[in-house]
Residue, then its C-alpha position, 0 to 999 in steps of 0.5 A: m665520389a671518395i679517391a683514395a689518397s694519392g700512392r704510388s699506384v695509378l692503375s691496378l688489376q689484381g687476379a682481374a678476369f676478362a668479362e663474361h661477355r667478352r669472347s676472347a681465349v685469354p682465360a687467365l687472371l691478370d696482375l698489373d700495378l702501374a706507378r707513376s711515371e711509369i711506361v709500361i707496354v703490353e703485346a696483345a696479338d688477340e685483337e679481342a684480347a687488346a680491347s678487353l684490356v682495355d674496357l677492364c682498365l678504363g672501367l667500361d667492363d667489371p671483371r668476372a673476378g678479381r679487382v682493378a682500380f684506377l687512383g686506388a678507386e675500384w671501378r666495380g660498384m661505381s655508379m655510371y656517373d661517378r665512372l665517367d667523371l673518373r674517367r676524365q683523368i684518362g687520355i685515351v690515344g685510340r680508336t682513331r675511327v671513332w668521332p661523333t659524327h655532329l661535332s668537328i674534329a677540333e671540338a671533339i678534341l676539346l669537349p672531353r677537356l671543358y668538362r670540369a676544366q681548370r683552364s679556360r677554352d682558350e688555353l685548350i685551345v692553344e695546348a691543342t694546337a701545339l700538340a697538332r703541330h707537334f704531331g704533323l698537323p698545321g694547326l686544329p682539324t675543322d671539318r666533321r670526321e667525313a670530311t677528313a683524311r684517315r691520316i689526318l683523323v691518326r694525327a688528331a686522335c693522338v692530340r685528342g688523347f695528349l690533351g691536359t694532365c692526365d693521371l693515365t694515358v692509355i694507348q691502343d690502335a694498329a694504326l698507331d702501332e703502324a704510323a712509323e712516322l709518328a714514332t718520334p712525336l709519340a715517344q716524345a709525348i709520352a716522355t712529357v706524361k712521365e715527367r709529370g708524374g703521369a702513367t702510360l700503357w700502350i697495348t700493342e699487336n706487336l712488342g716491335a711496332l713502328g710507332a712505338r720503337f723509340v719509346q723507353a719503357d719501363r716494363a713490357y709484357r706479352l698477353g697469353d693464356r697465363g696472363l701478362i708474362p713480362a717479355r724483352r723488347l728488341t730495340 
């Protein structure tokens, strides 16, 4: 699969409309350009609209109209294999309740980064363990989902999403919005992403979310009937 030469834009939405099957009440066309080292926070009070925006950005849905591109490559028209391959360059911090039932939490954290990895499994384990401690865990959780406490799953989801050197990190989960105790480690992890040139998109229910209160965003928006409207965060 050919990827456009690296340039300023990591993620680009141009006149993009949510997919036909989505029930979101947001009818607007969306425009957003996310550059390298940029941090953007979007308030999406409607849960369905938030999920729809995530799926557009990840290439899980094709827009009803317009264009969505990641690293210069438009999702529309890609094969499922190419989408999956490109999606490995995106860290997804969220879906804290979604874990494979046949794997331990540690295995589920490592598996996405082992495909075509430039580092060994041992090196990934070292990084994942350091991230686990950063987010308040004693180490990588070794139990399966059903035997793991909710608070541990939330922190493990942060490890899963920030592991590796992804070009884009997407954060979206109400549990993270409300996690005041994770505000500092989340802000620090996002700052690290920024320092190495990665972009971050946090889609939250409220721009004043406790979990995001220390994040130094370059821009903020509210998602509504008129699309993505620039907004001001109160800190």
